[in-house]
C-alpha positions, 0 to 999 in steps of 0.5 A: 704075597708081593710080586718080588716074593713070587718072582723069588719063589719061582726061581727055586724048585721044591717046597715053599720057594726054597731049595735048589736054584734052577740056574746051575752055577758054573763048574768053577764055582762048584769047585770053590764051594767044595773047597770052602766046604772041605776047609770048613769041615776041617775047622769044625773037626780041629775045633772039636765042634763035631766031637761026640764028647763035646756035644755030650758035655753040652747036653749035660751042662758040663761045659760052656764051650759049645754054647759059646760056639753056638752063640758066636755063630748066631751073632755072626749070622745076625751081623752077616744078614744085617750087612747083606741087607745094608750093603745091597750085595750081589750073588756071584751070578749078579743077582741081588741078594735078598732075604724075604721077610717070613712071619713067625707062625704059631702052633705046634710045628715049631715045638714038634720040629725042634723036638724032633731035631733035638732028639735026632741030635741027642741020639746021634751025638751030632748036629746035622751040619757036621755029619759029613765032617764026621764021615770024612774023619772016619766015623762011617757009622754016621752014614746011617744018620745022613741017610735018615736025615735025607729020608726024613727030609724026603718024607716031610716034602711028601707029607707037607701038602697034607700037614696043617701049616 
């Protein structure tokens, strides 16, 4: 493990170097993040990306719409990461934005994790990302899904030291 990776890992609390930065952002930045999150939730809702019916259409292969949206998100993310690496941009606090390389593991963890994620998505009819948008648009029953996602994340963090990685 390189010195840079260790330094980056030390900046974060939680499992594996990811998680919440130890240095808290300014309150004004939190308001900007909140506003951007609300705007993004509005866009997801208006585009019907969070619609249970659209998600069911996708799982029944009745419409290309959701696959197109997911595909465009993957392309956007890939181009954004490539741009971040190429331009050497800095975060709001002035630190350089770096994305450490992660070797792909092998074994059952990816299949098991993907299966659990897919089952949860199919059972709730909602991807974890827009759950808050759905609750904000009045589908309060999905608070159960949010609580379950938080409980599952906590359980994984608690069990992680005992799992074969």
